[in-house]
C-alpha positions, 0 to 999 in steps of 0.5 A: 104677878097674877094673870086675870083670865075670864071664864070664856078664855079659860074654857077655850084654853081648856078645850084647846089644851084637851084636844092637843093632849088627846092627839099627843096622847095617841102619839105617846101611847103608840111610842110606849108600845114600841119603847115601853113594852118592847124596848125599841129605840124609836128615834124617828117617831115624828115620821109617822105624824108626818105621814098622817099629815101627808095622808090628809093634806097630800092624798085625801085632799087631792081626792076631794079636789078631784071629786069636786073639781067640776064645782071648783072649775065652774066657780073659779074657772080653774082646774086645781090638779092640772097645775099644782104649783099655781093651785098651791100658791094662789087658789088653795083657800078659795078652792077649799072654801068651796069644799067646806061649803059643800061639807057644811050642808052635807055632814055625810060627805064631811064624815066620809072624807074624815074617815077616808083620811083616817084610814089612809093615815093608818095604812100609810103609817103602818106600811111605812113603819115596816118598810122604813125599818125592814133593812135593820130589823134583823140587826142590833137595836142601835142600827134600827134607831139610827135608821128610823131617825134618818128616815124621819128626816128624809121624809120631812126634807123630801115632802117639804121641798116637793110641792106635789106631796103637800104643797111643799113650802106653801103648806096644804090647806085641808077641807074641814069635815066638821064644817057642818057643826059650825059654832060648835065645831071645836067642841065637837072635834074635842069629842072626836079626839077623845073617842079616838084616844079612848079607843087607842087606850083600850086597844093598847091596854088589852094588847099589853095585858095579853100573851102578846104583851107578855112576850114583848116584855120578855123580849125587852128584858131578855132577848136571848132567853126569849129567842131560846124559847122560840120567840120570833124577834123579827116578827114581833118587831114587825107587828109592833112597828106596824101597830104603833106606826098606824096609831101615830099616823092617826094622830098625825091626821087628827093634828092636821084636822085640828090645824086645818093646815099641813106644813111638812117643815114642822115635823122636826126631830124635836117632835120625836124627843117631845114624845120621849120627854112625855113618856119619861115623865109619865113612866114607860111600860104603863099606858096610864103613866104615858097619858099622865106624862102628856097631861103634865107636859102640856099643863106646864107648857100652857102655864109657861105660855100664859106667863111668858111676858112675866117671865121675860120681865124677870129673866132676860131669856126668850120664853121658848128657850126658858121652856126647854130649860124647865123641861130639861130640868124636870127630865133630869130630876125624874131620871135622878129621883124616879127613873120609872116615871110618875107611875111605874110599870105594873105587872101584867094582868092577863086574868082577873083576880077572882079567876086567878083565886079560883084557879089557885083554889082548884089546884 
């Protein structure tokens, strides 16, 4: 069965897939710093996606409502922040629509809101990364993994059933800071996510190929030996968790802006293990491999989504469960025949080759 797709549909599919790949690329790169470089059992990664969404839908949006409250009050005769329950259930779309009209005529206001949201997401992710893990930072790694998993579920449950956070079960509609782009909004947002992905990749690549990155690998491979040579394991864990959690928070904020909506109930543990699946497929300890894993995952995901009706006709199984089966088989095959992933971990290069050759010659 051949699926016919016109050029316009193909471009839209490419654009939407590229945006998701860029956002989850940042997410998986941050996971790779924790898992691939330092070997931390990060089983609560989705918590930081959720915190990024809270920063946008629960904090930045309220700031925008406060700033433009006089405009909203004059047009709708309501005060959004005085009665959040009523706002969440009845006035969200109309209130955010007014803010979007302001942003559509004032690009600087929209960009200011966007960067404020991204900054809040990074700060919230980094701070919570340290706070949530601090009770177990000095204990064995399995305790840390369990604590992070439980913390992620705690954040999800509390935020889902607390309307004051991000409108609870109603979900939070968020302003569109790129409303001024109008018809080109989605292509513009693709460029924004790619820029953030490139910055994240460059930062983590330089970090991984620095003395700090070598220390992380040493702690991962031989923690006792690293401790003997004077490495402060707790301090390194704090730095890694803060950096990776801040990046994951940024990814969560970008995901919220992509959807223009935040529903806290979507941040289930499956999102954590989806990131692990991408990392396993691409290869741990390698940033290029991590990104390749994201691309492979979402290309297969989109193909299966496109052919889901054909799959339903051939195999009497729900396409969603069929996707889980396919990815489960892929992960098993990777672990059996190429446990290092598609691209294996490379040696750390802290100096360029010609510099090393020159130093060797001088010696």
